[in-house]
C-alpha positions in Angstrom: -21.1 61.0 94.1 -24.1 62.5 92.2 -22.1 62.3 89.0 -21.2 58.7 89.6 -24.8 57.7 90.3 -26.0 59.7 87.2 -23.3 58.0 85.1 -24.5 54.6 86.3 -28.1 55.4 85.6 -27.3 56.7 82.1 -25.2 53.7 81.2 -27.9 51.3 82.4 -30.5 53.1 80.3 -28.2 53.3 77.3 -27.2 49.6 77.6 -30.9 48.6 77.8 -31.7 50.7 74.7 -28.7 49.3 72.8 -29.5 45.7 73.7 -33.2 46.0 72.9 -32.4 47.8 69.6 -30.2 44.9 68.4 -33.2 42.9 67.2 -36.1 45.3 67.2 -36.8 48.0 64.7 -39.2 49.7 67.1 -36.5 49.9 69.9 -34.0 51.2 67.4 -36.5 54.0 66.7 -36.9 54.6 70.4 -33.2 54.8 70.8 -32.8 57.2 67.8 -35.6 59.4 69.1 -34.1 59.5 72.6 -30.7 60.5 71.3 -32.1 63.1 69.0 -34.3 64.7 71.7 -31.7 64.7 74.4 -29.0 66.0 72.1 -31.3 68.8 70.8 -32.5 70.0 74.1 -30.2 72.7 75.6 -29.3 72.3 79.3 -31.7 74.9 80.7 -34.6 73.4 78.6 -33.8 69.9 79.9 -33.7 71.3 83.4 -37.0 73.2 83.1 -38.6 70.0 81.6 -37.5 68.0 84.6 -38.6 70.8 87.0 -42.1 70.8 85.5 -42.3 67.0 85.3 -41.3 66.4 89.0 -42.4 69.5 90.8 -45.3 67.6 92.4 -43.2 64.6 93.4 -41.5 65.8 96.5 -39.3 62.7 97.0 -37.5 63.6 93.7 -38.0 67.3 93.4 -36.7 68.2 96.9 -33.9 65.7 96.9 -30.5 65.1 95.1 -32.4 62.7 92.8 -33.5 65.6 90.6 -29.9 66.5 90.1 -29.0 62.9 89.3 -31.9 62.8 86.7 -30.6 66.0 85.1 -27.1 64.7 84.8 -28.3 61.4 83.5 -30.5 63.1 80.9 -27.7 65.2 79.7 -25.2 62.3 79.4 -27.6 59.7 78.0 -27.2 60.5 74.3 -23.4 60.2 74.5 -23.8 56.8 76.3 -26.1 55.5 73.6 -23.8 56.7 70.8 -20.8 55.0 72.3 -22.4 51.8 73.4 -24.6 51.2 70.3 -21.7 50.0 68.0 -20.2 47.9 70.8 -23.5 46.1 71.4 -24.2 45.7 67.7 -20.7 44.1 67.2 -21.3 41.3 69.8 -20.8 37.9 68.2 -24.1 36.5 67.2 -22.8 32.9 67.5 -22.2 33.2 71.2 -25.7 34.6 71.8 -27.2 31.9 69.6 -25.3 29.2 71.5 -26.7 30.6 74.8 -30.2 30.5 73.3 -29.8 26.9 72.2 -28.7 26.1 75.7 -32.0 27.3 77.0 -31.0 30.7 78.3 -33.8 33.3 78.0 -33.3 36.9 76.8 -32.4 38.2 80.3 -29.9 35.5 81.0 -28.2 36.1 77.6 -28.0 39.8 78.3 -26.7 39.3 81.9 -24.4 36.3 81.4 -23.2 36.7 77.8 -23.6 40.2 76.4 -22.7 42.2 79.5 -19.4 40.4 80.1 -18.5 40.7 76.4 -19.2 44.4 76.4 -17.6 45.2 79.8 -14.7 47.3 78.3 -17.1 49.5 76.3 -19.5 49.7 79.2 -16.7 50.9 81.6 -15.5 53.4 79.0 -19.0 54.7 78.6 -19.4 55.0 82.4 -16.1 57.0 82.6 -17.2 59.3 79.8 -20.6 59.9 81.4 -19.0 60.6 84.7 -16.8 63.2 83.1 -19.7 64.8 81.4 -21.9 64.7 84.5 -19.2 66.4 86.7 -19.2 69.3 84.2 -22.9 69.6 83.8 -24.0 73.1 84.9 -27.0 74.5 83.0 -29.6 71.9 84.1 -28.2 71.2 87.6 -27.8 74.9 88.4 -31.5 75.3 87.7 -32.6 72.2 89.6 -30.4 71.8 92.6 -32.5 71.9 95.8 -31.2 73.8 98.9 -28.2 72.0 100.5 -27.3 70.1 97.3 -24.3 71.6 95.5 -22.4 70.1 92.6 -18.7 70.7 91.8 -19.6 72.7 88.7 -21.9 74.9 90.8 -19.1 75.5 93.3 -16.6 76.4 90.6 -19.3 78.7 89.0 -19.9 80.5 92.3 -16.1 80.8 93.1 -15.6 82.3 89.6 -17.9 85.2 90.6 -16.6 85.8 94.2 -13.0 86.6 93.5 -11.4 83.9 95.7 -8.6 82.9 93.3 -6.6 80.6 95.5 -9.6 78.5 96.7 -10.9 78.4 93.1 -7.5 77.2 91.8 -7.4 74.4 94.4 -10.9 73.2 93.6 -10.3 73.5 89.8 -7.1 71.5 90.1 -8.7 68.7 92.1 -11.6 68.6 89.7 -9.3 68.6 86.7 -7.3 65.7 88.1 -10.5 63.6 88.6 -11.8 64.5 85.1 -8.4 63.7 83.6 -8.2 60.4 85.3 -11.7 59.4 84.3 -11.2 60.7 80.7 -7.9 58.9 80.4 -9.5 55.7 81.6 -12.3 56.1 79.1 -9.8 56.7 76.3 -7.7 53.7 77.1 -10.8 51.5 77.5 -12.3 52.7 74.2 -9.0 52.2 72.4 -8.9 48.6 73.8 -12.5 48.0 72.9 -12.0 49.2 69.4 -8.8 47.2 68.8 -10.1 43.9 70.4 -13.8 44.2 69.9 -16.5 45.0 72.5 
């Protein structure tokens, strides 16, 4: 559940950055800086940065929200890198026609661009979900008491010697990751062959 929420959050941020970066050099710079910083920061560094940023905000720091933020921060650069070309490839004619019809920027994004990029957006969500499920360095550092991720469970089972339980958890996790990864691959292949 945490990985699904984090993937949704990362995709929403990436979609916004990609959409705003279509026509604005400043937003392209923001997107580039975001990708560079989030790719360059190792997991423990990203986790420590979130810990220091939110340690005085109890509603986030002592809740599953901090884990969601960590997963989203770690998957955001990949979401931007996959979505960017799809959003740049949207047909300008349809967006211009919507503008001529009097639709504002938000309506064009919601009613034209989002439906046209639904395959790529779904593929990015599946990719971010897979990456978020496997995120351990930042979430291991940040998880409040009572909040455990599947990657933390597998990590702890690896060090306790319960092989049969570990095998079961790993197989179920592998099945979920394979299903989401396969969906992402199919959607990306379709998005590339047909356009966004």
